C-alpha positions in Angstrom: 127.0 88.8 115.4 123.9 87.6 117.1 123.5 86.1 120.5 125.1 82.8 120.8 127.1 83.3 117.6 130.4 83.3 119.4 129.9 79.7 120.5 129.4 78.6 116.9 132.3 80.6 115.5 135.7 78.9 116.1 138.8 81.0 115.9 141.7 79.7 114.0 144.8 81.8 114.3 144.6 85.6 114.5 141.6 87.1 112.8 140.3 84.1 110.8 137.1 82.5 111.8 135.2 79.4 110.6 131.4 79.2 110.8 130.6 75.8 112.1 126.8 76.2 111.7 124.6 78.4 109.5 120.8 78.4 109.6 118.8 80.0 106.8 115.1 80.4 106.2 113.8 80.3 102.6 110.5 82.1 102.0 108.5 81.9 98.8 108.0 84.9 96.6 104.7 86.7 97.0 102.0 86.0 94.4 100.2 89.3 94.9 101.6 92.8 95.5 99.9 96.1 96.2 101.6 99.4 96.6 99.6 102.3 98.1 100.4 106.0 98.3 98.8 108.2 100.9 99.4 111.9 101.0 99.0 113.9 104.2 98.6 117.6 105.2 101.0 117.2 108.1 104.1 115.1 109.0 102.7 114.3 112.4 99.5 112.9 110.9 101.6 110.7 108.6 103.4 109.3 111.6 100.1 108.6 113.3 99.0 106.7 110.2 102.1 104.5 110.5 101.2 103.7 114.1 97.6 103.1 113.2 98.5 100.7 110.4 100.8 98.7 112.7 98.2 98.8 115.5 95.7 97.3 113.1 97.9 94.2 112.9 99.1 94.9 109.3 102.8 94.2 108.8 103.6 95.6 105.3 106.5 94.4 103.2 107.6 98.1 103.0 106.5 101.3 104.7 108.2 104.5 103.8 107.5 108.1 104.7 108.8 111.2 102.9 108.4 114.8 103.9 107.8 117.7 101.5 111.5 118.4 101.0 112.1 114.7 100.0 109.1 114.8 97.7 110.4 117.9 96.0 113.9 116.4 95.7 112.6 113.3 94.0 110.3 115.2 91.7 113.1 117.5 90.7 115.4 114.6 89.8 115.4 112.2 86.9 113.5 109.7 89.1 110.3 111.9 89.3 107.4 109.6 90.3 104.4 111.9 90.2 104.2 112.4 94.0 101.9 115.3 95.0 104.1 118.3 95.6 101.4 120.0 97.7 101.5 117.2 100.3 103.3 117.8 103.5 104.2 114.1 103.6 103.5 110.9 101.7 103.5 107.4 102.9 104.3 104.4 100.6 102.8 101.1 101.8 103.6 97.8 100.0 101.5 94.8 100.9 102.4 91.4 99.5 101.5 87.8 100.1 100.8 84.4 98.6 97.0 84.8 98.9 95.4 87.5 96.7 92.3 87.7 99.0 94.4 88.3 102.1 96.4 91.0 100.3 93.1 92.7 99.2 91.8 92.5 102.8 94.9 94.0 104.3 94.8 96.8 101.6 91.3 97.6 102.6 92.3 97.9 106.3 95.2 100.3 105.3 92.8 102.4 103.2 90.2 102.5 105.9 92.9 103.4 108.5 94.3 106.2 106.4 90.8 107.5 105.7 90.0 107.6 109.4 93.0 109.7 110.0 92.0 112.1 107.2 94.2 111.5 104.2 93.8 110.8 100.5 95.0 107.4 99.4 95.4 105.9 96.0 97.3 102.9 94.5 100.4 103.4 92.4 99.5 101.7 89.1 103.0 101.7 87.6 102.2 104.9 85.6 104.1 108.2 86.1 101.8 110.8 87.7 99.5 108.1 89.1 99.8 109.4 92.7 96.1 110.0 93.2 94.8 107.0 91.2 91.9 104.9 92.4 92.6 101.7 94.2 92.9 98.9 91.6 93.3 95.2 91.8 96.6 93.6 93.1 99.3 92.7 90.7 98.7 89.0 90.8 101.3 86.7 89.5 103.9 89.4 89.0 107.2 89.8 90.8 108.5 93.1 92.0 110.8 93.3 88.9 107.8 92.8 86.6 108.5 89.2 85.6 105.7 86.7 85.9 105.6 84.2 88.7 106.0 80.6 87.4 
């Protein structure tokens, strides 16, 4: 329960509570999505890349880091995604937004930031084994589940 929630929650009897006010924020689905994969020679360098991306003002929709043991566990499972087994760490970065040009610009900043730290980066194009693919265009007009945006 957040700050001030107790004032809005009225207790009735023992453990039962009634919410007297609920505030929600609706956000539109993104029109463009780019998912990038960066592979690193060291875990520390991958962590520095995360800091550099955030310091550059980029707030990705998702930012995940996996070390070599996690990479091997994924690749040995039925969910193998084609991650580079020789990498000490990988960083998955998903950038999304309503404006395709803004998503492309943010992607370029992430690619430049990763290159300045000394890593290889490529876009996951939805194909197995595409870990070191070239950066392609954003998936415009497609939701995360693959259905088209109306």
